[in-house]
N, C-alpha and C positions, 0 to 999 in steps of 0.2 A: 423757741422749740414747740413743736405741737403735741398735746397731751390728750391720751384717750382714757376715760375712768370708767366701770363698772361699778356703780355703787350696790353691791348686792346686801341682800340681806345677811349672809353668810359671810362672804369676804367682799371685802373691796380689791378690784383688779386693776393696773395700770400698766399702760406701753406707752411707751414716748418716742418721736421722731429720732432721737438719739440712739435709739437700740434697748433702752432701759426696760424691765419687767419688773412688777412689785405686785406683791399678792400679802393682805394683811388682813386679818379677822375683824369683821364689824362688830366688834365689842367696845362696848364704852361703859364705864365707871366712874361714880362721883369720886372725888379726891378724897383720900384718907387722912386726916390730919396728924396722926400719931406716925405716919412714914416718912423716913428721912434717904438722904442717900441718892439714889440712883432713880426714884420714883419719878420725876420730873412731870407732874401734872402739867395738862395743857390750859392755859386760862382762858374761857370762854364766859363772857357776860359776867358774872357775878361769882361763878364758881370754877374748881378746877376739875380738870377730867383726866382719866388714862385712857388712852385710845389703843387700838390693835393689839399689838404685840404686848406693849406694857401692861395694856388691861387685863391679860392673861395672868400676869405675875402678882400684880397691886390690886388692892380695892377689894370689895365684897361683893356683892350680888350686880349682876351686870344690869343696865338699864334697859328693859324691855323696848324692843324695835317693833310693834305690833302693827303698824300700816304703813304706807308709803308716805303720808304726811310728817309722820315721826322720822322717817330715814331723812327725808330731805332738810328737816327742821335741824338735824345735825350736819348736813353736809360742810358748812361754813368750818365747822368744829374738825372734821376730818381731813379736810383741806389744811388746814393751820398745822395740822399732825403730820400731813405727807412733806408739808414744806421744812418743819423742824426736826423731823425724825429719817425722812426716804430721799433728802437731797433735791428735792424739786424746788428750785426758789420761783416766785412765782414774777419777778423781776424780768425770767428769761420765758415765760409763757405768752407766745402770742396765738395761742388757738387751743380750746377744749372741744371734744366731742365725746359725749356720754349719752347713755339710752334710758327709756323707759318701755316696761311692759305695755305693749300694743292696747292693753284695754284702759291703760293710765294715761297713754298720749295725750290726748286732746285737752284732758282736764287738768295735767299735771305739767306740761310741757315749760310753761311759763313761770311756775315756781321752782322748779328745778333750775333752770336757766339764770333767774336771779340769783339762788342761794350760791352758783359756782361763780358770777359774776360780783356776787358781793365778798365772797370768801378769799377769791384771788385777787381782788381788784382790778376786775378785766372788763372791757366792753361785752355789752349782752353779745352785739354784733359778732362777737368772736368766739360765742360759744353756740354748738351745735347739738341737737336733741333727736334722737333716730330711736326709731322702735327696736327693741331688745330682739333679738334674731338677725338683724340684718348685717350686722357687724360679723357673726359667725358664716352668713352666707359670702359674704366680701372675702373673708379669710382662706376659703377654698375657691373662690369663682373659677380657676384654672381648670378644676376639676367638673364642672357642670357645665356641658354643652347646652343644654336647652330649658330645662325648668329644675326648681328642687324645693323641697318642703323641709322646713327646718325647724328642730329641736330645740330650744334654749333651756335645757334643765337646771333651775334654781333652785335656791333655797325655800323659798315660801310657793312659786310657781312654775308651770312649766309653759313657756310663751313659745306661740308656734308663728311661721312666718311662710306664705307659698308663693312662688316668685317663679317668672319666665323671664328669658334672656331675651332682651330686643335689641340689638347690633350688640355694643357692647358694655350695654349697661341693662340692669336688672330692674323690672317694674313688679313691684309687690301687689298680687291679685287678692289676697284675703290675708289676714292676721288675727290672733287674737290669745287668751291666755286661758289655765288651768287653775285656779286658784286652790290652794292647798292639796296641789299635787307634785309639789318640790320635794327635795330630798329630806327636808327637815320631817316628813312623814316618818320615814324608816329611821333616822336618827333618834327620834323621840322613843320611838318602839324598842329601839336598840339601847338606851336609856332606861325606859319603864321596865324591860327584862331584867338587865342588870342591877334595878333599885331593889326588886323584889328579892334578889340574893344578897347584895351588899346595899344595905339603906342607905349608909352615907353619901353612895353616889347619886341620890335625889337631891341631897341638900349642897354637897359640894360643888354642881356643874350645872349651869343654864345648858338649854338646849343647844346655844351658841357656841359655848364652850365645849360640848359635846361631841360638836361636828369635827373636832380635829381628831377627838380619839376613834372616831369613825373612820375617818380616812386614813388614818395611822394603822388600823386595824388591830391595837393592843392597846391597853391602858395598866398604868402603874398604881396600886392601893396600898397603902402600908407598907411600902419598900417591896411587895409581890407584883410582879408583870404578868397580866392576863393576856393571850393569844386569842383575838376576836374573829379571824379570818374566816372561820368555818360560818360562825353565827350571820354575820354580816354578808356571806355570800349566799345563804338562804335568803336574808330578808331582801337581797337586790333582786334574785329572782322573781320573788312573790312578788317586787314592786313592777319589773317590766311585764308580769302578766296584767297587773292591774292598768298599766298604763296602755297596754295592748288592746285592753276593754273600751279606755275612754278614747282613743284614735279611731274607734271604730266608726263614731261619727263624721270624722272625716276623711274617711277611707278614699272615696273618688277624688279628693286632691291627691292623696297621698299615691295612689294609683298611677296618676298620671304625670307624677314627677319622675326626672332621671335618677333622682339620687334622694335619700334619706339624710340629712346631715344631723347631728348629734354633737352639740358643743354647751358651753356653761361651764358655771361653776360647780353643777352638780354632776356634770358628766363625767368624772373621775370613776364612780360607782360603776360605769359600765365596763371599765378594764377586766372585771371577773366576769363578765357575762360571756358563755358559749356564743360562737358564730352563729349557731343553728337558732337559737333563741332569737339571736337580733334579726335574723333574716325572715323569723315571724312577721317583723315590723316592717320589711322592705327589702328586696334584692340586692340593693345597693345601698350599703350603710357606709357613710363616710363619718368617720371622727377623726377631728384634727389631732394632729400629734401633741399640741398643749390646750386640750379642749378648754379649761378655766379661762385661756388666754385669747382664745380664738375669736370672743367677742370685741375685744381691744383692739387686738392688732388689725381686724376688718373694718375698725371704725376709723384708724388711721388713715387708710385709704382716702377715707371721704374728705380730707384734709388736707391732701396732696396737691 
């Protein structure tokens, strides 16, 4: 079985050659000794941890994942969780593909490859690391005739890739990242706004946990549900305007491209954006049907 994994700061996304697609929050908490029953912490080193969906139910404060090194250090733990809770046995895995932001690829490719090989006891030769964004491009390659500019909307960063088609393959001509331009910025803004109205929100939720409130468009506090769709729409529209300004420095490549492809774990925010606003970015905007899985579905093609 071939497995593609996108270790995002917001969510981990997985696709397998057997057709399985999995998504869970990148939330990790240390074990609470007083919790019994279904908690089932994952043992890693000398400690126990709650990971993913289970971490949303148990534990106190989520561990901060502030940079790529911290995220990579927890990759073996995340892989253990995937095997125990998501039904992907390492014994059946004969190839893994993942990715890194283009700005980190050169320095961090080796450490991510080692972490995956260690976590699933697989040869490093069977692990492939690609620049993020290339998977999204490959997921829609049949819709690209010549060239494409890809935006990978992540939790912390927005990664970009400009690629041209040569025969049956794409050649990446340029790539890069915009730090702190991911959807975390608008999730944090919504959290701070609501915290001023309901102070307990500030202590009840980490930004990672609050991302699921943002995605669902509502929150329940003390038994009362609040609809947040209008507030979120305003924040997203402002975010698109900010992104447009940042992309001005890459305008030449964007105008050269046949299509602007938008995918990634944070691309769901564009579902509420009016068509006219997207057309300000490019005349031919392609958003995959499942933008959060586009990266891993494209990655899988590399292993075939």
